DSSP file (Angstrom, degrees, kcal/mol; ACC not computed):
  #  RESIDUE AA STRUCTURE BP1 BP2  ACC     N-H-->O    O-->H-N    N-H-->O    O-->H-N    TCO  KAPPA ALPHA  PHI   PSI    X-CA   Y-CA   Z-CA
    1    1 A X              0   0    0      0, 0.0     3,-0.1     0, 0.0    24,-0.0   0.000 360.0 360.0 360.0  86.1   -7.5    2.3   19.9
    2    2 A X        +     0   0    0      1,-0.1    23,-2.8    22,-0.1     2,-0.3   0.738 360.0  53.8-103.0 -27.8   -6.7    5.3   17.8
    3    3 A X  E     -A   24   0A   0     21,-0.2   136,-2.0    19,-0.0     2,-0.3  -0.846  57.4-175.5-115.2 147.8   -3.4    4.4   16.1
    4    4 A X  E     -AB  23 138A   0     19,-2.2    19,-3.5    -2,-0.3     2,-0.3  -0.998   4.0-169.8-139.4 140.7   -2.5    1.3   14.1
    5    5 A X  E     -AB  22 137A   0    132,-2.3   132,-2.6    -2,-0.3     2,-0.3  -0.957  10.7-176.9-125.9 149.9    0.8    0.2   12.6
    6    6 A X  E     -AB  21 136A   0     15,-2.6    15,-2.3    -2,-0.3     2,-0.4  -0.992  21.9-156.3-147.1 153.8    1.3   -2.7   10.1
    7    7 A X  E     +AB  20 135A   0    128,-2.3   128,-1.8    -2,-0.3     2,-0.3  -0.985  29.2 166.7-128.3 117.7    4.1   -4.5    8.3
    8    8 A X  E     -AB  19 134A   0     11,-2.5    11,-3.3    -2,-0.4     2,-0.3  -0.946  14.3-168.5-134.5 153.2    2.9   -6.3    5.1
    9    9 A X  E     +AB  18 133A   0    124,-2.3   124,-2.8    -2,-0.3     2,-0.3  -0.931  25.1 111.9-137.4 160.9    4.6   -7.9    2.2
   10   10 A X  E     -AB  17 132A   0      7,-2.3     7,-1.6    -2,-0.3     2,-0.4  -0.839  57.8 -36.4 176.6-137.0    3.5   -9.2   -1.2
   11   11 A X  E     -AB  16 131A   0    120,-2.4   120,-2.0    -2,-0.3     2,-0.5  -0.984  29.0-170.2-131.8 129.0    3.8   -8.6   -4.9
   12   12 A X  E >  S-AB  15 130A   0      3,-3.2     3,-1.3    -2,-0.4   118,-0.2  -0.886  82.6 -38.9-120.7  95.3    3.8   -5.4   -6.9
   13   13 A X  T 3  S-     0   0    0    116,-1.9   117,-0.1    -2,-0.5     3,-0.1   0.884 125.4 -40.4  53.6  43.9    3.5   -6.2  -10.6
   14   14 A X  T 3  S+     0   0    0      1,-0.3     2,-0.3   115,-0.2    -1,-0.3   0.383 120.8 104.3  90.4  -3.9    5.7   -9.3  -10.3
   15   15 A X  E <  S-A   12   0A   0     -3,-1.3    -3,-3.2    26,-0.0    -1,-0.3  -0.853  77.3-104.8-111.3 146.3    8.2   -7.7   -8.0
   16   16 A X  E     -AC  11  40A   0     24,-0.6    24,-1.7    -2,-0.3     2,-0.4  -0.447  40.0-171.2 -68.7 141.6    8.6   -8.3   -4.2
   17   17 A X  E     -AC  10  39A   0     -7,-1.6    -7,-2.3    22,-0.2     2,-0.4  -0.996  14.6-166.4-136.1 140.0    7.3   -5.4   -2.0
   18   18 A X  E     -AC   9  38A   0     20,-1.9    20,-2.6    -2,-0.4     2,-0.4  -0.993  13.8-168.7-123.8 134.2    7.5   -4.7    1.7
   19   19 A X  E     -AC   8  37A   0    -11,-3.3   -11,-2.5    -2,-0.4     2,-0.5  -0.982  14.4-167.7-129.8 133.4    5.3   -2.0    3.3
   20   20 A X  E     +AC   7  36A   0     16,-2.4    16,-2.6    -2,-0.4     2,-0.3  -0.975  22.7 173.9-110.8 131.2    5.3   -0.3    6.7
   21   21 A X  E     -AC   6  35A   0    -15,-2.3   -15,-2.6    -2,-0.5     2,-0.4  -0.962  20.2-163.8-138.0 156.9    2.2    1.8    7.4
   22   22 A X  E     -AC   5  34A   0     12,-2.4    12,-2.9    -2,-0.3     2,-0.3  -0.998  15.7-171.5-138.2 139.7    0.8    3.7   10.3
   23   23 A X  E     -AC   4  33A   0    -19,-3.5   -19,-2.2    -2,-0.4     2,-0.4  -0.896  17.6-145.2-135.1 161.2   -2.8    4.8   10.6
   24   24 A X  E     -AC   3  32A   0      8,-2.0     8,-2.3    -2,-0.3     2,-0.6  -0.992  18.3-138.2-126.0 131.1   -5.1    7.0   12.6
   25   25 A X  E     + C   0  31A   0    -23,-2.8     6,-0.3    -2,-0.4     3,-0.1  -0.806  18.4 179.9 -92.8 120.0   -8.8    6.1   13.3
   26   26 A X  S    S-     0   0    0      4,-2.0     2,-0.2    -2,-0.6     5,-0.2   0.880  79.7 -10.2 -77.8 -44.1  -11.2    9.1   13.1
   27   27 A X  S    S-     0   0    0      3,-1.8    -1,-0.2   -25,-0.0     0, 0.0  -0.782  85.9 -87.9-138.4-178.9  -14.2    6.7   13.9
   28   28 A X  S    S+     0   0    0     -2,-0.2     3,-0.1     1,-0.2    30,-0.1   0.790 128.9  36.7 -64.4 -26.1  -14.6    2.9   14.1
   29   29 A X  S    S+     0   0    0      1,-0.1    27,-3.1    26,-0.1     2,-0.4   0.688 112.9  56.6 -99.4 -21.8  -15.4    2.9   10.3
   30   30 A X  E     + D   0  55A   0     25,-0.2    -4,-2.0    27,-0.1    -3,-1.8  -0.946  56.9 154.7-126.0 128.7  -13.0    5.6    8.9
   31   31 A X  E     -CD  25  54A   0     23,-2.2    23,-2.9    -2,-0.4     2,-0.3  -0.942  29.6-135.3-143.4 165.5   -9.3    5.9    9.1
   32   32 A X  E     -CD  24  53A   0     -8,-2.3    -8,-2.0    -2,-0.3     2,-0.4  -0.888  19.4-161.0-119.5 155.1   -6.3    7.4    7.3
   33   33 A X  E     -CD  23  52A   0     19,-2.4    19,-2.6    -2,-0.3     2,-0.5  -0.997  11.8-160.5-143.6 133.1   -3.0    5.6    6.6
   34   34 A X  E     -CD  22  51A   0    -12,-2.9   -12,-2.4    -2,-0.4     2,-0.3  -0.961  24.8-175.6-110.4 128.6    0.5    6.8    5.7
   35   35 A X  E     -CD  21  50A   0     15,-2.5    15,-2.2    -2,-0.5     2,-0.4  -0.920  23.2-160.5-131.6 153.1    2.6    4.1    4.1
   36   36 A X  E     -CD  20  49A   0    -16,-2.6   -16,-2.4    -2,-0.3     2,-0.4  -0.990  18.7-172.9-130.0 121.1    6.2    3.6    2.9
   37   37 A X  E     -CD  19  48A   0     11,-3.0    11,-2.3    -2,-0.4     2,-0.5  -0.907  14.3-156.6-118.8 143.0    6.9    0.7    0.5
   38   38 A X  E     -CD  18  47A   0    -20,-2.6   -20,-1.9    -2,-0.4     2,-0.5  -0.984  10.6-170.4-117.2 122.7   10.1   -0.7   -0.9
   39   39 A X  E     -CD  17  46A   0      7,-3.1     7,-3.1    -2,-0.5     2,-0.5  -0.961   6.4-163.1-115.8 123.6    9.9   -2.5   -4.2
   40   40 A X  E     +CD  16  45A   0    -24,-1.7   -24,-0.6    -2,-0.5     2,-0.2  -0.929  13.6 168.3-116.8 126.0   13.0   -4.4   -5.3
   41   41 A X        -     0   0    0      3,-2.2   -26,-0.0    -2,-0.5   -27,-0.0  -0.686  47.0-102.8-121.8 178.3   13.7   -5.6   -8.8
   42   42 A X  S    S+     0   0    0     -2,-0.2     3,-0.1     1,-0.2    -1,-0.0   0.852 118.6  22.1 -70.2 -35.4   16.7   -7.0  -10.7
   43   43 A X  S    S+     0   0    0      1,-0.2    36,-3.2    36,-0.1    37,-1.0   0.538 129.9  17.7-113.3 -10.2   17.4   -3.8  -12.6
   44   44 A X  E     - E   0  78A   0     34,-0.3    -3,-2.2    35,-0.2     2,-0.3  -0.982  57.1-142.3-154.0 162.7   15.7   -1.1  -10.5
   45   45 A X  E     -DE  40  77A   0     32,-2.5    32,-3.0    -2,-0.3     2,-0.4  -0.953  17.4-158.6-126.4 152.3   14.4   -0.3   -7.0
   46   46 A X  E     -DE  39  76A   0     -7,-3.1    -7,-3.1    -2,-0.3     2,-0.4  -0.976   7.3-158.8-132.8 143.4   11.3    1.7   -6.3
   47   47 A X  E     -DE  38  75A   0     28,-2.5    28,-2.9    -2,-0.4     2,-0.5  -0.991  11.8-166.2-122.4 129.1   10.1    3.6   -3.2
   48   48 A X  E     -DE  37  74A   0    -11,-2.3   -11,-3.0    -2,-0.4     2,-0.5  -0.964   7.0-169.7-120.1 126.6    6.5    4.4   -2.8
   49   49 A X  E     -DE  36  73A   0     24,-2.6    24,-2.4    -2,-0.5     2,-0.3  -0.975  20.7-179.7-113.3 125.0    5.0    6.8   -0.2
   50   50 A X  E     -DE  35  72A   0    -15,-2.2   -15,-2.5    -2,-0.5     2,-0.4  -0.903  27.1-159.1-130.9 155.1    1.3    6.8    0.0
   51   51 A X  E     -DE  34  71A   0     20,-2.9    20,-2.2    -2,-0.3     2,-0.3  -0.990  25.0-179.4-129.8 121.0   -1.6    8.4    1.8
   52   52 A X  E     -DE  33  70A   0    -19,-2.6   -19,-2.4    -2,-0.4     2,-0.5  -0.882  26.2-144.0-125.1 152.4   -4.9    6.4    1.9
   53   53 A X  E     -DE  32  69A   0     16,-2.6    16,-1.8    -2,-0.3     2,-0.4  -0.981  25.6-158.2-111.8 121.4   -8.4    6.8    3.3
   54   54 A X  E     -DE  31  68A   0    -23,-2.9   -23,-2.2    -2,-0.5     2,-0.5  -0.851   9.8-164.5-108.8 136.3   -9.9    3.5    4.5
   55   55 A X  E     -DE  30  67A   0     12,-3.1    12,-2.4    -2,-0.4     2,-0.6  -0.982   4.0-175.0-117.7 121.3  -13.5    2.7    5.0
   56   56 A X    >   -     0   0    0    -27,-3.1     3,-0.6    -2,-0.5    10,-0.2  -0.897   2.8-171.9-117.1  98.6  -14.4   -0.4    7.1
   57   57 A X  T 3  S+     0   0    0     -2,-0.6     2,-0.3     1,-0.3    -1,-0.1   0.764  81.6  33.2 -67.1 -26.0  -18.2   -0.8    6.9
   58   58 A X  T >   +     0   0    0      7,-0.5     3,-1.5     1,-0.1    -1,-0.3  -0.587  65.7 163.2-128.8  70.7  -18.4   -3.6    9.5
   59   59 A X  T <  S+     0   0    0     -3,-0.6    -1,-0.1     1,-0.3     5,-0.1   0.684  72.4  59.3 -67.7 -17.4  -15.6   -2.9   12.1
   60   60 A X  T 3  S+     0   0    0      3,-0.1    -1,-0.3     0, 0.0     2,-0.1   0.551  81.6 101.8 -89.4  -7.5  -17.1   -5.3   14.8
   61   61 A X  S <  S-     0   0    0     -3,-1.5     3,-0.2     1,-0.1    41,-0.2  -0.486  75.3-132.0 -73.8 146.4  -17.0   -8.4   12.6
   62   62 A X  S    S+     0   0    0      1,-0.3    40,-2.6    -2,-0.1     2,-0.6   0.901 106.6  34.3 -65.1 -41.0  -14.1  -10.9   13.3
   63   63 A X  E    S+ F   0 101A   0     38,-0.2     2,-0.4    36,-0.0    -1,-0.3  -0.960  88.9 179.7-113.6 111.1  -13.4  -11.0    9.6
   64   64 A X  E     - F   0 100A   0     36,-3.0    36,-2.6    -2,-0.6     2,-0.1  -0.934  21.4-137.1-122.7 129.8  -14.1   -7.5    8.2
   65   65 A X  E     - F   0  99A   0     -2,-0.4    -7,-0.5    34,-0.2     2,-0.3  -0.441  22.9-172.7 -76.9 156.9  -13.8   -6.1    4.7
   66   66 A X  E     - F   0  98A   0     32,-2.5    32,-2.5   -10,-0.2     2,-0.3  -0.979  11.9-155.3-145.9 161.2  -12.4   -2.7    4.0
   67   67 A X  E     -EF  55  97A   0    -12,-2.4   -12,-3.1    -2,-0.3     2,-0.3  -0.960  13.0-169.8-132.7 148.2  -12.0   -0.4    1.0
   68   68 A X  E     -EF  54  96A   0     28,-2.1    28,-2.2    -2,-0.3     2,-0.4  -0.985  14.5-165.6-143.5 156.7   -9.5    2.4    0.4
   69   69 A X  E     +EF  53  95A   0    -16,-1.8   -16,-2.6    -2,-0.3     2,-0.3  -0.997  29.6 153.0-136.8 132.8   -8.8    5.2   -1.9
   70   70 A X  E     -EF  52  94A   0     24,-2.6    24,-2.2    -2,-0.4     2,-0.3  -0.903  31.1-144.7-154.9 179.9   -5.4    6.9   -2.0
   71   71 A X  E     +EF  51  93A   0    -20,-2.2   -20,-2.9    -2,-0.3     2,-0.3  -0.908  26.3 145.6-143.9 167.0   -2.6    8.9   -3.6
   72   72 A X  E     -EF  50  92A   0     20,-1.9    20,-2.1    -2,-0.3     2,-0.4  -0.983  39.8 -92.7-179.2-170.0    1.1    8.9   -3.5
   73   73 A X  E     -EF  49  91A   0    -24,-2.4   -24,-2.6    -2,-0.3     2,-0.5  -0.996  24.6-160.6-131.9 133.8    4.5    9.3   -5.0
   74   74 A X  E     -EF  48  90A   0     16,-3.1    16,-2.6    -2,-0.4     2,-0.5  -0.974   4.4-164.8-118.9 130.1    6.7    6.6   -6.5
   75   75 A X  E     -EF  47  89A   0    -28,-2.9   -28,-2.5    -2,-0.5     2,-0.4  -0.961   5.9-160.7-116.5 125.1   10.4    7.1   -7.0
   76   76 A X  E     -EF  46  88A   0     12,-3.1    12,-1.4    -2,-0.5     2,-0.5  -0.893   5.1-169.0-111.5 133.5   12.3    4.7   -9.3
   77   77 A X  E     -E   45   0A   0    -32,-3.0   -32,-2.5    -2,-0.4     2,-0.3  -0.986  17.0-138.9-123.2 123.1   16.1    4.3   -9.2
   78   78 A X  E     -E   44   0A   0     -2,-0.5   -34,-0.3   -34,-0.2     9,-0.1  -0.648   9.6-165.0 -82.7 132.8   17.8    2.3  -12.0
   79   79 A X        +     0   0    0    -36,-3.2     2,-0.3    -2,-0.3   -35,-0.2   0.782  67.3  69.9 -85.7 -30.1   20.6   -0.1  -10.8
   80   80 A X        -     0   0    0    -37,-1.0     3,-0.4     1,-0.1    -2,-0.0  -0.686  62.7-153.1 -98.1 141.7   22.2   -0.7  -14.2
   81   81 A X  S    S+     0   0    0     -2,-0.3    -1,-0.1     1,-0.2    -3,-0.0   0.577  94.1  68.3 -82.7 -10.2   24.2    1.8  -16.2
   82   82 A X  S    S+     0   0    0      2,-0.0    -1,-0.2     0, 0.0     2,-0.1   0.659  79.4  98.8 -81.5 -16.0   23.2   -0.2  -19.4
   83   83 A X        -     0   0    0     -3,-0.4    -5,-0.0     1,-0.1     0, 0.0  -0.442  63.9-150.4 -76.6 144.1   19.6    0.8  -19.1
   84   84 A X  S    S+     0   0    0     -2,-0.1     2,-0.3     2,-0.1    -1,-0.1   0.610  70.9 100.3 -84.3 -14.1   18.2    3.7  -21.2
   85   85 A X        -     0   0    0      1,-0.0     2,-0.2     3,-0.0    -2,-0.1  -0.562  65.5-146.0 -77.0 133.5   15.6    4.5  -18.5
   86   86 A X        -     0   0    0     -2,-0.3   -10,-0.1     1,-0.1    -2,-0.1  -0.599  29.2 -88.5 -94.6 158.9   16.5    7.4  -16.2
   87   87 A X        +     0   0    0     -2,-0.2     2,-0.3    -9,-0.1   -10,-0.2  -0.395  59.8 172.5 -59.8 141.3   15.7    7.7  -12.5
   88   88 A X  E     -F   76   0A   0    -12,-1.4   -12,-3.1    -3,-0.1     2,-0.4  -0.991  32.1-142.3-153.8 161.1   12.3    9.3  -12.2
   89   89 A X  E     +F   75   0A   0     -2,-0.3     2,-0.3   -14,-0.2   -14,-0.2  -0.995  25.7 175.1-126.1 130.3    9.6   10.3   -9.7
   90   90 A X  E     -F   74   0A   0    -16,-2.6   -16,-3.1    -2,-0.4     2,-0.2  -0.915  27.0-119.2-133.2 158.2    5.9   10.1  -10.6
   91   91 A X  E     -FG  73 119A   0     28,-0.9    28,-2.6    -2,-0.3     2,-0.3  -0.598  31.8-172.2 -91.3 158.2    2.5   10.6   -8.9
   92   92 A X  E     -FG  72 118A   0    -20,-2.1   -20,-1.9    26,-0.2     2,-0.3  -0.968  17.5-152.9-146.9 163.2    0.0    7.8   -8.5
   93   93 A X  E     -FG  71 117A   0     24,-1.9    24,-2.8    -2,-0.3     2,-0.3  -0.952  19.9-172.6-131.0 152.4   -3.6    7.1   -7.4
   94   94 A X  E     -FG  70 116A   0    -24,-2.2   -24,-2.6    -2,-0.3     2,-0.3  -0.982  17.7-164.0-147.1 159.0   -4.9    3.8   -6.0
   95   95 A X  E     +FG  69 115A   0     20,-1.9    20,-2.9    -2,-0.3     2,-0.3  -0.989  21.6 178.7-137.4 142.2   -8.0    1.9   -5.0
   96   96 A X  E     -FG  68 114A   0    -28,-2.2   -28,-2.1    -2,-0.3     2,-0.4  -0.964  22.5-155.8-146.0 161.9   -8.1   -1.3   -3.0
   97   97 A X  E     +FG  67 113A   0     16,-2.1    16,-2.8    -2,-0.3     2,-0.3  -0.986  30.3 150.7-132.7 142.8  -10.2   -3.9   -1.3
   98   98 A X  E     -FG  66 112A   0    -32,-2.5   -32,-2.5    -2,-0.4     2,-0.3  -0.938  33.5-121.4-158.3 179.1   -9.1   -6.0    1.6
   99   99 A X  E     -FG  65 111A   0     12,-2.5    12,-2.2    -2,-0.3     2,-0.4  -0.974  10.7-155.8-132.7 149.9  -10.0   -8.0    4.7
  100  100 A X  E     -FG  64 110A   0    -36,-2.6   -36,-3.0    -2,-0.3     2,-0.6  -0.992   5.7-163.9-121.6 132.0   -8.9   -7.7    8.3
  101  101 A X  E     -FG  63 109A   0      8,-3.1     8,-2.8    -2,-0.4     2,-0.7  -0.963  17.8-137.5-118.1 116.3   -9.1  -10.7   10.6
  102  102 A X  E     + G   0 108A   0    -40,-2.6     6,-0.2    -2,-0.6     3,-0.1  -0.609  24.5 175.7 -76.3 113.6   -8.9   -9.9   14.3
  103  103 A X  S    S-     0   0    0      4,-2.0     2,-0.3    -2,-0.7     5,-0.2   0.848  76.2  -9.0 -83.9 -39.8   -6.6  -12.5   15.9
  104  104 A X  S    S-     0   0    0      3,-2.1     3,-0.4     0, 0.0    -1,-0.2  -0.791  90.6 -84.1-138.7-175.9   -6.8  -10.6   19.3
  105  105 A X  S    S+     0   0    0     -2,-0.3     3,-0.0     1,-0.2    -3,-0.0   0.824 128.8  24.5 -63.9 -30.7   -8.3   -7.3   20.3
  106  106 A X  S    S+     0   0    0      1,-0.1    32,-2.0    31,-0.1     2,-0.4   0.297 114.0  69.6-118.5   8.3   -5.1   -5.5   19.3
  107  107 A X  E     + H   0 137A   0     -3,-0.4    -3,-2.1    30,-0.2    -4,-2.0  -0.989  58.3 175.6-134.7 125.1   -3.5   -7.8   16.7
  108  108 A X  E     -GH 102 136A   0     28,-2.8    28,-2.4    -2,-0.4     2,-0.4  -0.921  29.5-132.2-131.9 153.8   -4.9   -8.4   13.2
  109  109 A X  E     -GH 101 135A   0     -8,-2.8    -8,-3.1    -2,-0.3     2,-0.4  -0.884  32.6-166.2 -97.6 134.7   -4.1  -10.3   10.0
  110  110 A X  E     +GH 100 134A   0     24,-3.1    24,-2.6    -2,-0.4     2,-0.3  -0.968  15.0 174.8-130.4 139.1   -4.5   -8.1    7.0
  111  111 A X  E     +GH  99 133A   0    -12,-2.2   -12,-2.5    -2,-0.4     2,-0.3  -0.996   9.0 173.8-141.2 138.1   -4.7   -8.8    3.2
  112  112 A X  E     -GH  98 132A   0     20,-2.4    20,-2.2    -2,-0.3     2,-0.4  -0.992  25.7-148.4-146.8 156.9   -5.5   -6.5    0.4
  113  113 A X  E     -GH  97 131A   0    -16,-2.8   -16,-2.1    -2,-0.3     2,-0.4  -0.992  27.0-170.2-120.9 125.2   -5.6   -6.2   -3.4
  114  114 A X  E     -GH  96 130A   0     16,-3.2    16,-2.8    -2,-0.4     2,-0.5  -0.949  17.9-154.4-128.2 138.6   -4.7   -2.8   -4.8
  115  115 A X  E     -GH  95 129A   0    -20,-2.9   -20,-1.9    -2,-0.4     2,-0.4  -0.958  19.9-166.9-109.8 121.9   -5.0   -1.2   -8.3
  116  116 A X  E     -GH  94 128A   0     12,-3.5    12,-2.2    -2,-0.5     2,-0.5  -0.845  14.2-161.1-109.0 143.6   -2.5    1.6   -9.0
  117  117 A X  E     -GH  93 127A   0    -24,-2.8   -24,-1.9    -2,-0.4     2,-0.6  -0.978  13.6-156.7-120.2 115.7   -2.5    4.2  -11.8
  118  118 A X  E     -GH  92 126A   0      8,-3.4     8,-2.2    -2,-0.5     2,-1.3  -0.834   8.4-145.9 -97.0 120.0    0.9    5.8  -12.1
  119  119 A X  E     -G   91   0A   0    -28,-2.6   -28,-0.9    -2,-0.6     6,-0.1  -0.696  26.9-160.6 -86.4  92.2    0.8    9.2  -13.8
  120  120 A X        -     0   0    0     -2,-1.3   -30,-0.1     4,-0.2     5,-0.0  -0.304  28.9-122.3 -77.2 156.7    4.1    9.1  -15.7
  121  121 A X  S    S+     0   0    0      2,-0.1    -1,-0.1   -32,-0.1     2,-0.1   0.703  98.6  77.2 -70.0 -19.0    5.9   12.0  -17.1
  122  122 A X  S    S-     0   0    0      2,-0.2     0, 0.0     1,-0.1     0, 0.0  -0.303 105.3-100.7 -77.1 176.1    5.7   10.3  -20.4
  123  123 A X  S    S+     0   0    0     -2,-0.1     2,-0.5     2,-0.0    -1,-0.1   0.432 100.8  77.7 -81.9   1.7    2.3   10.5  -22.2
  124  124 A X  S    S-     0   0    0     -5,-0.0    -2,-0.2     2,-0.0    -4,-0.2  -0.952  71.1-144.3-118.8 121.7    1.2    7.0  -21.2
  125  125 A X        -     0   0    0     -2,-0.5     2,-0.4    -6,-0.1    -6,-0.2  -0.486  16.8-134.1 -77.1 152.0    0.0    6.1  -17.7
  126  126 A X  E     - H   0 118A   0     -8,-2.2    -8,-3.4    -2,-0.1     2,-0.5  -0.918   9.1-152.7-112.1 132.3    0.9    2.8  -16.2
  127  127 A X  E     + H   0 117A   0     -2,-0.4     2,-0.4   -10,-0.2   -10,-0.2  -0.910  18.5 180.0-104.8 129.0   -1.6    0.5  -14.5
  128  128 A X  E     - H   0 116A   0    -12,-2.2   -12,-3.5    -2,-0.5     2,-0.4  -0.984  15.7-153.2-131.9 138.1   -0.2   -1.8  -11.8
  129  129 A X  E     + H   0 115A   0     -2,-0.4  -116,-1.9   -14,-0.2     2,-0.3  -0.916  18.3 178.4-109.5 138.0   -1.9   -4.4   -9.6
  130  130 A X  E     -BH  12 114A   0    -16,-2.8   -16,-3.2    -2,-0.4     2,-0.3  -0.962  12.6-165.4-134.6 154.9   -0.5   -5.4   -6.2
  131  131 A X  E     -BH  11 113A   0   -120,-2.0  -120,-2.4    -2,-0.3     2,-0.3  -0.987  10.5-178.5-135.4 148.9   -1.4   -7.7   -3.4
  132  132 A X  E     -BH  10 112A   0    -20,-2.2   -20,-2.4    -2,-0.3     2,-0.3  -0.995  11.4-168.6-147.5 150.6   -0.1   -7.8    0.2
  133  133 A X  E     +BH   9 111A   0   -124,-2.8  -124,-2.3    -2,-0.3     2,-0.3  -0.996  31.5 114.5-137.3 139.3   -0.6   -9.9    3.3
  134  134 A X  E     -BH   8 110A   0    -24,-2.6   -24,-3.1    -2,-0.3     2,-0.3  -0.954  52.4 -72.6-176.1-164.1    0.7   -9.0    6.8
  135  135 A X  E     -BH   7 109A   0   -128,-1.8  -128,-2.3    -2,-0.3     2,-0.3  -0.853  29.6-171.7-119.0 150.0    0.1   -8.1   10.4
  136  136 A X  E     -BH   6 108A   0    -28,-2.4   -28,-2.8    -2,-0.3     2,-0.3  -0.956   3.4-164.7-134.9 155.1   -1.1   -5.0   12.1
  137  137 A X  E     -BH   5 107A   0   -132,-2.6  -132,-2.3    -2,-0.3     2,-0.3  -0.987  13.4-132.8-140.8 151.8   -1.4   -4.0   15.7
  138  138 A X  E      B    4   0A   0    -32,-2.0  -134,-0.2    -2,-0.3   -32,-0.0  -0.741 360.0 360.0-100.4 149.0   -3.2   -1.2   17.7
  139  139 A X              0   0    0   -136,-2.0  -135,-0.2    -2,-0.3    -1,-0.1   0.280 360.0 360.0-148.0 360.0   -1.7    1.0   20.3
């Protein structure tokens, strides 16, 4: 079981988010994950590409906690021509805590809470909290 894919959905600062991710396990405790998220709002849509390092201290437990640290790029596209905000791309960093519940050997339920810091091109960074729940499988 070296590779994992997941589809999870949730809330990104009050907006719906769907994320597809794929990961590679270096060891039973340490993995990396590449993710693509789509965040849809009334006036803008956002696409987030992230790279995370996950640490799972107790991988043999049926319900196992994990922690992650990551970075990424968020691209925002404004839908309305009335808005003064322009389309922009910013970098971000995140930290998260979550749990994995093994339903079968290759199928898991996953939930996480993530804190993002978006390094905006303006002089003020933005802090965003997100949560997501979904399923993952190994192959």
